[in-house]
N, C-alpha and C positions, 0 to 999 in steps of 0.2 A: 536555401536555408539562411544564407548570409543576409538576405533581405529581411527575413523574419527576426533575425537577431539584432539588426542595426536600425530597424524602424519600429516605432512604438508610440505610446501615448504617455502623458504625464498626469498623474492622479495625486492630488494633495502634495504637489511639489516633488513627487518621486516618479522617475522615469521607468516605464515598464515596456520591455520589448514585446513585439507581437508573439514571438515564440513562447516567452514566459507566460504571457496572458492566456494564450490559447492552450498551452500545455497544462497549466494549473486548472483552467476551467474544465478541460477534459478529465483531469484527475479528480476534480470535485464531482463531476458527473458519475465517475466510476463508483465512488462511495454511495451516491444516491441510488444508482442502479443495483449495487450489491445488496443494499437493504431490501430491495424487492426481488432479489434472487432471479434476475433476468439474464439470459445469455448475452444480451447486449453489453453487459459489464465488460466482457473480454475484448471485443473489437474496439471499443472506445478506449480501453486501456492501451491497446497497441498504438493508437494515435498519440496518446499522451506520452508514451515512452520515447517516441521518435523526436518529438519537440523538446522534451525536457533533457534528453541526452545532450542536445546541442547547447541548451542553456547552461547546464552544470559544467560541461566541458569548457565553455568559454569563461566560467567563473573560477576555474582551477579547483574544482571540487571533484577529484577523481572518483571517490567513493560513490557520490551521488550520481555521477555520470555512468559509472560501471553498473550500478544497480538497475539502470534503465534497460541495459542489455539483458540482464538476468530476468527482469520482470517480463520482458518480451517473451522469453522462453517459457516462463511459468504461465503466462497468459495463454499460450497455446495449449499447455497441459490443462489449465483450468477450464478452458473452453471445451476441450474433449471430455474432461471428467464430469462437468455439469450436464452435458448432453446425455450421459449415461445414468444420471441419477434424477431424472425428471419424474415427477409424480403427478397424475392427473388432477389431484386435489390440492396438494401442498406445493407444487412446483418443484424446485430443486430441494432435495431432502437434506436437512442439516441436523447436526447433533452436537451434544456436549462431548468434549474429548475425555478419554480415559486418563487415569493418573499417569500411566506410562507415557502417553502422548503429550501430556502437559510437561512432564519432566524432560522429555526429548526436545520440546520446543525451547524450554529454558536453557538446557545444555547447549543446544545449537546456537542460541543467541549469544551466550557468554563466550563460548569457545570461538565461534565465528567472528565475533567482534574483536577479540584479542588478536587473532591471526590477521584479519583484514587491516587492523590499525597498524600492526607492525609492517605489513606489506606497503601500505600507503606511505608510511613514514620513511621506509627504506628507499622507495622510489621517488620520494619528494613529490607525490601526486596529490597532496592535499595540505593546506595550511592548518587544518584542524582534524588530524587523522582519527582520533578516538570517537568524537561524536559523528564524524563522517562515516566511520566504519560501523558504528552502532545503528545508524539509520539504514545503511546498506544491508546489513545482515537482518535487522528487524523487519525490513520490507520483504526480504526473501522468505523469512519465517511466516510472516503474516499472509503473503500470497499463497504459499504452499498450503497453509492451514485453511485458507479460504477455498482453494481448489478442492481440498478434501472435505469441505463442508463442516469444519469445526467452528463452533461458536466462539472459541477462545481467540480466534484471529483478531477480533475487534479489540481485545485487551492489548495485544501486541501493537496495534495501530496507535493506541493511546500513549504507549511508551515512545513510539517513533515520533509522534506529534510533540511530546514534552521535550524531546531532544532537538527536534527539528526547528522549532520556533526561534530559540535564541541563536542557533547556527545560521538560519536564513537571515536574521536581522544583522548579525555580525558580517555576513557576506554582502550586505547591501541589497538583498533580494526581499524587499519589504512586502511586495504583493504576495510572494510565495509564503512569507511568514503569516500574513493575514489569512491566506487560504488554509494554512495548517490549523489556525485557530478555529475556522469554520469546520474543518475536518473533525475536530474534537467533538463538537456538538453533534455532528452526524454520526460519529462513531458510537457515542453513548446511546443514541436512538437505535442504531443498527444492532448494538449489543442486546438491547431490550427486545427488538423485533425478532432477532434470530433465536433468542432464548424462548420466547413465546412459541415460535414455530417448532423448535426442538421438543418442547414439552408436549405439544399437540401430537407430533409424530410418535413420540414415546408412548403416550397414552393410547394411541390407536394400535400400536404394536402389542401393548399389554392386553388390550381388549381382544385382539385377534388371537393371541396366544391362549387366552382363557376360554375362548368360545369353542 
């Protein structure tokens, strides 16, 4: 891993380690694969977490590093959950979250961010504990909702991207910041795609119930 962290390329005057380059490309691929609701989403995510853990730990961003460990665990859950919700026509079945689920996501994000920020600050594990914590918790909420097949997980990713871009730039991780901007475009498309699929599944369920 040291080799991947200390060797890289220079793009537009900015040096990018191999670990950061490969990790963010894998992460970008995860968003692309998630749009298509393929099981390959999860093993690719595992590869991204290993690489990005090393990148963020070396950048003294404890929250971003810790989230990779949590993402790894959630990826195992997501992989298992998606294999249980496959449909021969629609693939992985997705749906819009109920009001109580949306409120639970919001509450988890706000409470989790507060607790994590205080922990990071107390441990001196991050130079920017609040945005670092928000990205950490937002990522967990997004992946948990993704594993559950909730369309709203895309909106959580938009929030994570909005916080992540300035934090990555301030940390000197310019390539990662650029990837986050690309993420935002893919997230908007994913939101549209999953909503369309959720409506089709809901319409089919209504037709089946009325027949």
